N, C-alpha and C positions, 0 to 999 in steps of 0.2 A: 379647580378651585374657583369659587364664586366671589365676586367683588363685594357683595353684601351677604355674606354667609349667614349672619344672624336672622335676616329676614327670610331667607330660604328655609332655614331651620324651623322658624316659627310657622311658616306657611305649611310645611310638611306635617308638623305636629297638629296644627289645627284641622287640617284636612282629614288626617287619620282619626282624630277625636270625633269629628262630625260623623264620619262613616260608622264608627263603633257605636255612637249614640243613637244613630238611626236604626241599626240592627239590634242593639241591646242584647248582645250575647251573654249567656250564663255559662260560667265554668262548670264542668261536670266532673265527677269522680273518674279516675282512670279505670279502664276495664281490667287491666292486668295489674297485679300487685307489684309494687316496686321491689327490686332486689334487696335482700337484707344488707344493711350497712352496719355502722358502728352502733354500740349500745346506746339507747336513748336515756337521757337524764330524766330524773323524776319530775323536773319542771322544764317548761319551755324556756329556751334561752331568752334573756332580756335584751334582745337586740332592737335597734331602732328600725321599725318596719318601713320607714320611708327613706332609708339610706339609699342614695342613688347608686346604680351599678355603673362602674367605670366604663367609659366608651372611648376607644382609641381615636375614633374619627372626631368626636367632639373635642377631645384634648388637642388633637392636631390643629383643628380650626381655631380653638381658643388661643393657642400660642401665637397666632398671627393677627389677632384682632386687637382693637384699641381697648382702653380701660372702660370700666363700667360707666354707662350713662343712660339717663332716662329718655325715652322717646314719647312725645306727645300723641303720636298716632295710636288710635285705639286698635285693639285686636279685632280680627274679622268676626262678624256675628256668629254666635253659636247656634247649634241646631235647636229646633223648636223643643221646648220642654214638654214633659209628660206629667199628667196628674194621676194621683192614685187615690183610691177610696180607702180612707184609713179605718173604716168600720171593720171590726173583727168579724170574720166570716163564721157562720155556724159550722160545727164539726160535721163530718160526713155521716149520713145515716147508716144504720146497720145493713140496709139493703145494698149499699154501695159495694160491699165485699162480694156480692153475687153478680157482678157485671159479666157480660160475655166478653169473649176475646175481641170481638169487633169493636166494642166500646173502648177497650183498653188500647187497641191499636190506633184509634182515632184520638187518643188523649193528646194534650198539649205537648208540642215538641220541646225537649229540654234545651234547645239551642237559642230560644228567644223568650224574653220575659213578657208575660201578659200583664195587663193593667191591674187585675185584681189578685194576682198570685201572692204578692207580699202581704197584702191586707188579710189574707186567709191563714197566715202562718200561726201555728200554735207551738210555743216553746215547750220542749220536753226536758231539757237539762243542759249541762255543760260538759265539754270534753276538756280535761285538765284545767278547768276554771279559766279557759281562754276562748273557747269556741262554743257558741250557742247551737244546740241541736233543736230543729224545729220540723214540724210535719204539716203537710197540707194534702188536699185531695190529689195533687199532681206528683207527690213524692216526698223525699226526705231532703232536708236542707241543712247546711252547715254554715254558720255565719261567724266571721271573725269579729269578736265584740269590739276590739280596739278600732279596726278599720271602719266598722259600721258607725260607731259613735263619732269617729273622726269626720265622716261624711256629713253626719247630722250637724255637728258643731260648725263645720266649714260653711255650709249653706246658711245657717243661722247667723253666723258672724258677718258674712257678706251682705245679708239683708239688713243687719243693724248698721253696717258701714254705709250702705247706700242711703239709709234714712237719717244718718247722722246721729244715731242713738246708741252708740257702742257703750256698754256699761263698763266702767273702770273702777279699780280699787286702789286706794293709797297703800303703799308699802310701809310697814312699821318703821323700817330703817331704809333710807335710800341706798340703792346698790350702785357702786362705782364701776363703770365698765371701761377697761383699758383697751386702747386701740393702737394699731400701727398707724403711721402717717397715711398709708394708702387706705386703710380702713376708715380713718377719720374723714378723708375726702368722700368715701362712699357714704359714710354716715350722714354727712351734711346734706347729701342728695336724698337720702331715705327719710330724714327727720320729719318733713311735713306729712308724709304718708303714715309714718309711725304714730305721729300725734293724732291723726284722724282715726287710727286703728285702736286708740285707747291708751297708748303709752304717753307718759309725761316725763320729759327729759330736759336737761339743761347742761351747758358746758361746765366742766369742773376741772379746769387746768388744761395743760397741754396734752392732747390726744387722750383725754379722759372725759367721760360723760356720766352724770349722775341721773339714775333712773328713779323717779319718785312714785310713779303709778304705772299700772299695767292693766290689761283687760281682766275683767272680773272672773272669767272662766279659768284663768291660769293661776296655779298656786304660786305663792311667793318664791318658793324654793326652785320653781321651774323657770323663773324669768331670766336668770343669768344664762342658763344653758340655751334657752330659746333664742336670745339675742345673739349670743356667740355663734350658734349654728347658722342663723340667718345671715349674719354679716360674712362669715367664712364661706358659706355656699355661694352667695352672690359674688363675692370676690373671686372665687375659683372659676366661676363660669365666664367672667370677664367679657361680657358682651352686652350690647344694648338691650334694654327691656322697655316695653311700653308701661305706662302708669298702671294699666289694668293688670298686666303680668306681675308687677311688683305687689299690687294689692292682693292678688291671688296667692302669691308666695307667702306674704305675711299671714294671710288668713289660714293657709295650710299649716304653717308653723304653729300658730296659736291653737288650732284644732288638734294637732298631733299631741301637743304637750298638755292639753286640757282633757283629752279623751280618756275613757276607761282603759286601764292597762291590762295586759295579759296577766295570767295567774291571779285574777281577781274573782272571788266567788260573787255570784249575783243571785238575788232572790227571784222567785218566779215573777213577781210583779215588776221587778226591774227589767227582766228579760222581755216581758210583754211590752213595757214602755219603749224599750229600745227598738223592737221590731216595728211597732206602730210609727215611731219617729222616722225610722229608715224608710218605711213605705211612703211617707209623705215627702221625701226628698225628690229632687228633680232627676238626679243621676245616682240611684242606689247601688249600682253594680260594681262601682270602684271607689276607692278612697281618693282624696285630692292628689295623692302622689302617683295614682295609676294602678295601684295594687288591687286585686279582686277582693270583694267583700263577701261574696256568697259562692258556695259550691252546691250544686243540686244533683241528687241521685233520683232521676225520674222513675215513675211507676213502671215503665217499659223495661228499664235497666234492672230494676228490682225483680220483676217477674222473670226476666231472662236469667238472672243470676240464680234464681231458685228453680229453674227449669219448668216454669209454669206456662211458658209460651215457646 
């Protein structure tokens, strides 16, 4: 057991994140088909894509730590960002289909993302109105539309927050948020950061807060759920966070509730816009909660599946 377990936890997480950012791995389709399971529903379940997976070790550590508090210490510097060319690439010429096997075998490895690959994606359609199917000269791509939009909004929100230009909207009717005494203490510490993030709140009696405005990207009906989830999540984790970590958690919650939902049909131009915006982000391969955004089926895997090589 570590005396400062929260700092050890943050250090491990940041180190793993930096390593993954440097290698930029791409999730690929499994080679073997998954065994048949229960019948699938006509629609994809409306589950929260960012719901954390319970971890026994984290729970054990949390039970021995002090209550929530903010730390002034900044997080360790992140890995250097990457830039993408957002110009849409031209479709492959007809002669591309006549490549020799040597050229195919020298194609881009599916395990790492190249700078220009996302900018070349051409949307083909949707799977169950939840996943965008796209093609490029390097293979077939499947993009989680909710996670992709979440990444776009997350980075845009952080940029607005850094410049002090978060756009907010007034609620038609103030929403009254009821808190437990412990949550009220937590709220008092979060209030300044929430204010900077576009929320306008004020005390409304004992253990209650009136919410008068919220970030413009969040629909009014999502504000209640967003704030409840944010407070409950940070209360359960029960460990110290730096101000930067709190800022990122708020931005991730705002992005999740404002992003395009699954089971939502998208027009071709909307899919093109989403792919272009994703290509312009710093970390396009995962959503703010760490889930993958893209699956890639490389040309080599496709050719091997059809016994062409």
